[in-house]
C-alpha atoms as one frame of an Amber mdcrd trajectory, in Angstrom:
protein
 -24.929   0.417   3.979 -21.588   2.040   3.125 -19.118  -0.390   1.579 -15.358
  -0.075   1.891 -12.379  -1.652   0.137  -8.828  -1.436   1.543  -5.947  -2.002
  -0.876  -2.240  -2.280  -0.089   0.790  -2.513  -2.371   2.372  -5.919  -1.620
   2.390  -8.109   1.475   5.964  -9.374   1.400   6.853  -9.266   5.093   5.898
  -7.702   8.405   7.559  -4.329   7.873   6.062  -0.953   8.751   3.644  -0.479
   5.853   2.370  -4.074   6.087   1.736  -3.693   9.816  -0.119  -0.464   9.095
  -2.324  -2.243   6.560  -3.042  -4.941   9.154  -4.179  -2.323  11.694  -6.245
  -0.582   8.997  -8.025  -3.873   8.319  -8.649  -4.376  12.025 -10.185  -0.897
  12.249 -12.722  -1.788   9.534 -13.648  -5.467  10.031 -16.329  -5.375   7.302
 -14.010  -4.061   4.579 -12.894  -6.155   1.603  -9.100  -6.478   1.379  -6.823
  -6.344  -1.652  -3.087  -6.453  -2.346  -0.870  -6.602  -5.389   0.810  -9.791
  -4.107   1.003 -11.731  -0.862   3.768 -14.024   0.351   1.939 -17.157   1.552
   4.184 -17.842   4.565   3.956 -14.391   6.160   1.251 -14.302   8.880  -1.217
 -11.436   9.223  -4.068 -10.946  11.684  -6.891  -9.963   9.340  -9.803 -11.534
  11.184  -9.877 -14.550   8.888 -10.675 -12.462   5.824  -9.118 -13.323   2.477
  -6.935 -10.854   0.589  -7.700 -10.728  -3.128  -4.518 -10.355  -5.195  -3.602
  -9.482  -8.793  -2.181 -11.514 -11.663   1.327 -10.744 -10.374   0.646 -13.047
  -7.448   0.395 -16.139  -9.636   4.144 -16.843  -9.788   6.789 -16.519  -7.066
   9.256 -14.835  -9.400   6.764 -12.035 -10.072   6.143 -11.576  -6.346   9.827
 -11.345  -5.529  11.211  -9.280  -8.449   9.421  -5.989  -7.985  12.201  -4.192
  -9.819  11.164  -6.101 -12.953   7.398  -6.049 -12.453   7.092  -2.355 -11.537
   5.965  -1.328 -15.058   3.251  -4.001 -14.873   1.832  -2.934 -11.516  -0.623
  -0.263 -12.753  -1.950  -2.738 -15.332  -2.252  -5.486 -12.729  -4.225  -3.199
 -10.426  -6.563  -2.113 -13.221  -7.261  -5.746 -14.210  -8.056  -6.938 -10.693
 -11.652  -8.107 -10.450 -13.559  -7.053  -7.342 -16.821  -8.114  -5.772 -18.601
  -5.026  -7.029 -18.723  -1.288  -6.530 -17.688   0.410  -3.303 -18.743   3.692
  -1.750 -15.239   4.323  -0.375 -11.768   3.017  -1.129  -8.805   3.302   1.245
  -5.421   2.718  -0.391  -2.166   2.162   1.513   0.358   3.605  -0.907   4.083
   3.672  -1.593   4.071   2.626  -5.276   1.210   2.005  -7.729  -1.894   1.204
  -5.656  -3.529   4.475  -6.768  -4.325   2.526  -9.961  -6.710   0.235  -8.026
  -9.721   0.460 -10.352 -12.523   0.873  -7.743 -10.641   3.952  -6.539 -11.603
   5.691  -9.788 -15.329   5.444  -9.057 -15.583   5.491  -5.258 -14.538   8.242
  -2.858 -10.828   7.526  -2.735  -8.794   8.020   0.464  -5.063   7.516  -0.099
  -2.787   6.971   2.914   0.764   7.662   1.745   3.765   5.982   3.364   5.911
   7.737   0.740   5.349   9.025  -2.793   6.464   6.260  -5.161  10.013   5.551
  -4.014  11.116   4.146  -7.367  10.206   7.431  -9.037  11.077  10.092  -6.484
  13.641   8.711  -4.004  16.931  10.520  -4.638  18.904   7.440  -3.591  17.290
   5.518  -6.436  18.004   8.459  -8.726  21.667   8.262  -7.713  21.845   4.555
  -8.534  20.096   5.132 -11.866  22.521   7.872 -12.886  25.166   5.297 -13.647
  22.893   3.117 -15.748  22.437   5.356 -18.736  19.705   7.332 -20.403  17.266
   4.429 -20.679  16.878   4.071 -16.905  16.655   7.833 -16.439  13.917   8.010
 -19.087  12.033   5.183 -17.364  12.140   7.081 -14.066  10.711  10.149 -15.793
   7.851   8.039 -17.198   7.169   6.710 -13.683   7.046  10.235 -12.263   4.586
  11.380 -14.907   2.350   8.365 -14.338   2.503   8.842 -10.585   1.401  12.470
 -10.844  -1.409  11.644 -13.309  -2.699   8.899 -11.020  -3.434  11.441  -8.289
  -6.484  12.596 -10.225  -8.197   9.432  -8.956  -7.572  10.452  -5.298 -10.100
  12.579  -3.433  -8.254  12.835  -0.107  -4.635  12.307   0.945  -3.165  11.475
   4.342   0.571  11.279   5.051   2.403   9.239   7.666   4.645  12.177   8.660
   5.073  15.892   8.128   8.046  15.125   5.840   5.836  13.005   3.577   3.117
  15.678   3.629   5.666  18.156   2.277   6.631  15.724  -0.489   2.975  15.281
  -1.432   2.695  19.060  -1.713   5.901  19.264  -3.744   5.307  16.362  -6.144
   1.510  16.349  -6.437   0.465  19.898  -5.578  -1.982  18.495  -3.013  -2.538
  18.911   0.709  -2.684  15.993   3.154  -3.709  15.254   6.699  -0.898  13.821
   8.857  -1.826  10.534  10.551   1.197   8.872  12.098   1.303   5.076  11.619
   0.600   2.679  14.485   3.300   1.392  16.819   2.627  -1.521  19.172   3.206
   0.350  22.424   1.318  -2.369  24.310   4.050  -4.874  23.411   7.064  -2.564
  23.496   7.178  -1.458  27.125   9.919  -0.648  29.661  11.366  -3.387  31.863
   9.890  -3.592  35.349  12.848  -5.234  37.102  15.202  -2.240  37.254  17.855
  -3.987  35.168  21.023  -2.064  34.274  21.405  -0.697  30.757  24.584  -1.120
  28.763  25.777  -0.062  25.328  24.159   1.191  22.151  21.737  -0.546  19.795
  21.039  -0.209  16.062  18.044  -2.001  14.511  17.688  -2.229  10.751  17.781
  -4.259   7.579  21.355  -4.670   6.407  21.080  -2.592   3.217  23.119   0.427
   2.084  20.895   3.418   2.792  20.306   2.383   6.424  23.802   3.672   7.240
  24.810   1.000   9.729  28.461   1.636   8.908  27.930   5.139  10.306  26.513
   3.662  13.520  29.600   1.451  13.862  31.966   4.394  13.389  29.945   6.734
  15.633  29.894   4.270  18.526  33.623   3.627  18.122  34.267   7.369  18.414
  31.972   7.657  21.432  33.648   4.593  22.994  30.430   2.680  23.572  29.811
  -0.968  22.583  27.245  -1.476  19.832  24.777  -4.280  19.125  23.389  -4.425
  15.576  20.071  -6.274  15.229  18.589  -7.269  11.881  19.491  -9.122   8.707
  20.195  -8.501   5.054  22.638  -8.742   2.174  25.287  -6.484   3.728  25.918
  -8.700   6.752  29.358  -9.780   5.534  30.406  -6.234   4.655  29.207  -4.899
   8.003  31.074  -7.607   9.899  34.208  -6.748   7.950  33.729  -3.028   8.674
  33.194  -3.760  12.368  36.403  -5.790  12.380  38.425  -2.772  11.276  36.656
  -0.253  13.541  38.166   0.716  16.867  35.113  -0.404  18.820  33.192  -3.371
  20.203  30.411  -4.594  17.901  28.025  -7.542  18.351  25.444  -8.846  15.857
  21.955 -10.199  16.572  20.691 -11.793  13.370  16.910 -11.836  12.816  15.907
 -11.509  16.473  12.352 -12.413  17.448  10.061  -9.613  18.566  10.548 -10.744
  22.155  14.334 -10.680  21.832  14.213  -7.275  20.151  12.163  -5.933  23.047
  14.841  -7.201  25.451  17.538  -5.468  23.416  15.622  -2.184  23.557  15.110
  -2.542  27.301  18.764  -3.293  28.070  20.402  -0.604  25.891  21.442   2.881
  26.935  20.700   4.419  23.556  19.349   3.582  20.098  21.448   4.882  17.199
  19.305   5.477  14.115  21.511   6.847  11.329  19.178   6.699   8.305  16.676
   9.166   6.867  13.208   7.584   6.952   9.734   8.645   5.908   8.524   7.887
   9.452  10.664   5.245  11.165   8.913   2.891  13.580  12.113   1.664  15.267
  12.815   4.925  17.160   9.269   4.873  18.556   9.577   1.219  19.632  12.821
   2.142  21.399  11.248   5.077  23.234   8.277   2.890  24.170  10.795   0.725
  26.042  12.213   3.825  27.768  15.343   4.022  25.606  16.384   7.404  24.138
  17.384   7.851  20.494  20.190   9.440  18.518  18.828  10.149  15.031  19.082
  12.611  12.153  17.388  15.999  12.208  15.484  15.162   9.029  12.515  13.085
   7.899  10.192  11.238  10.245  12.393  11.461  13.340  11.613  15.166  13.501
   8.077  14.052  14.391   8.998  11.212  16.740  12.088  12.278  18.733  11.928
  15.285  21.086  15.360  16.884  20.885  16.896  17.153  24.350  14.031  15.269
  26.034  13.801  11.818  24.439  17.004  11.911  22.402  19.205  14.116  20.275
  18.851  14.934  16.581  22.160  15.097  14.734  22.494  17.892  12.145  24.617
  15.824   9.737  24.623  12.205   8.546  28.215  11.503   9.531  29.921   9.583
  12.360  31.163  12.554  14.380  27.765  14.251  14.386  26.115  11.056  15.656
  28.937  10.465  18.148  28.468  13.941  19.589  24.807  13.137  20.245  25.785
   9.903  21.989  28.293  11.763  24.186  25.647  14.320  25.169  23.234  11.588
  26.116  25.798   9.658  28.169  26.810  12.860  29.976  23.198  13.878  30.650
  20.940  10.784  30.781  17.395  11.403  29.610  14.259  10.307  31.432  12.914
   6.848  30.458   9.442   8.016  31.496   9.627  10.940  29.061  10.592   8.506
  26.310   7.676   6.248  27.170   5.165   9.124  27.332   6.287  10.394  23.950
   5.966   6.960  22.354   2.412   6.569  23.635   1.353   9.301  21.172   1.803
   6.745  18.374  -0.245   3.799  19.669  -2.610   1.620  17.642  -5.826   2.896
  19.200  -4.860   6.479  18.357  -4.147   5.502  14.742  -7.463   3.712  14.305
  -9.384   6.615  15.853  -7.706   9.188  13.595  -8.197   6.949  10.557 -11.940
   6.647  11.214 -12.209  10.400  11.783 -10.482  11.024   8.463 -12.872   8.786
   6.542 -15.844  10.391   8.281 -14.706  14.047   8.037 -11.861  14.214   5.484
  -9.681  17.260   5.227 -10.437  19.118   2.027  -7.190  19.297   0.097  -6.184
  21.580  -2.730  -7.601  21.080  -6.199  -6.189  18.091  -8.013  -6.017  20.265
 -11.096  -2.729  21.552  -9.663  -1.221  18.088 -10.008  -2.095  17.377 -13.631
């Protein structure tokens, strides 16, 4: 009997990568599950199976300060005791899970949400530039470790074509593209013919999400904006909205049901950030709502320019506002949005994942990455 282990980075909340891990586990109900850490109050549907965690899960401060524990993560993964050997290992990666020790002996399938963000993300590089040579040297050490760790991976899959290109660039390896799962059974269009009004932005309130750009773009397009989410920039965003020449409302930490209602009742979703994949634009389209997003990253895979939204060429308010104006002048078909979103459903993801483990794409020699 073939044995399988599935390992994820950390289970800190129900964001995109955690939901993907949950659906991975559901696809393989006999697999053993592992994670670096797990927040005890965050619910996951894992069929009642336990998730074995590392030494970093013993104390709350270690779970919550990943910026401090990052250098310890490879060690923590290598020290994790497992139930035995496995024939196959599936890792769900955006940091250090490639160091999961059984992945060195078993056939190792690595599903990449993004190459290690702390090492390669240019926004992190920009923040580190002002912190001196020590931080820059640490980032270089992380990059070297990340590349060396790929020698333990037999097969790569990427969550988008943008991430596949980064895998090729950073690791010298090929990857199969398997888009992550979106709950298109839950996110559906309204059936009561309700009117739609205004724009919507859905995001954590953190700098790189660009919500200030959404505020300014909607002010220029003269459309009211609702911002749904939470995070440390709430006060700054409220202050920015107060000075903008537009109408802005905030929905703090909406439930999934409330978020679905916001999607269903909005004319357009404004998505101003560059993402590796970006589940929010697909959820919006699943509810029949078109998207204004950037012509870069994952939205190139998920938004059909001119059919289910418009892709802005520049990350600036006027470029986004121009897309909003086009959409308001020429409304796009909700049914086209819904049909496009159905390409990213859970059943499709689980089918493609199983096919990958059964007939993996042969990638280029890992000697290129070392």
